[in-house]
N, C-alpha and C positions, 0 to 999 in steps of 0.2 A: 063368496068365498073369504070364508073367513082366516086371518090370520092369528099361526100358532103363537103364544106368548116364546117370548129367551125364556124364561123360567116360572115353572107352573107354580101354585101355590100349594105350598105343603113339599116342597120338592126341593131342597134348598143344594139336597149331594151333585143332580142336574146342573151340568153348565154344557151349552150347546152354542156352537159360532164365536166363541169368544176368543180373541185373539192380542197378544203381547207384543209393545214396541221389543222389539232389539236395535241397541245401538251396534253400528261399526265404530267403533273409537277410532281407527285410522284415518279411515275413510276419512269419516269427519275434521279431524286435523289437520290434513293435508288439505283440503279441497277450501278450509276454513282457511289457512294461511294463502293458497291461490287468488281464495275469494277477492281479502284483505288487500292482497298488493294490485291484483288486477284495478280495483276501486281508487287503490291511490295512486295508480297510472294515469286512468280515466281524471284524475281530480289534478293530478298535478301540470296533468295537461292542458284542461280546462283552465287552469290558474295560470298558464305561463310558467312556470317554476320549472318543470321537464326540461333535463339542457339537453342539446340535441344530439348526445350517445348516452343511455343508458342502458346497462347491461343486464341482458333477460336471454332465456336459455331458446335454441338455436331453433326450434319450430314456432313458440313463441316467434321471434322476429320475422317468420317470413309470415306467421298469420298478420302480425303487423304492417309487413313491407305488401304482401295482397290487398288486403281491405283498409292500411292505414289505422291512426295509431284509435284512435274511439272507436270503429266499428270493431276493431278488433279487441279492444278493451270491452266493450258490450255483450263481444260473441264470448271471450272468457267469464265475463258476468254471468253469462246463462248458463254454459256449463257446469260453473263449481257451485249455482246456485241446484243445480239440479243434482248434482253427485249429493249437495249439502240434504237435499229433500229425501235420495234414495236411499241414504245411511242409515235413516232412519226405517227398518224393513217390520214389517208383520210377521209373526209369529205365530201358525195355532197354538193353543193353550189347551192340554190334555190328550 
């Protein structure tokens, strides 16, 4: 079975299966801030520089209480990394 080229010779106007990256700026901004915060808490905890009481949103506090600081931070880093990754969506061109 022969593979059909994306653009054939002599047919410069024809474009198939092309995609353009679309960035969701608000999602990228908030996920980046959350990612930096989670990394900061993780690093401060690992270096014993984190005070015993530090302010976090209530839902994040529940995650820290349930899993601990290290696992809670890693969960946040993974979730926000996924959010950063999905903020670059593909949009078909044409």
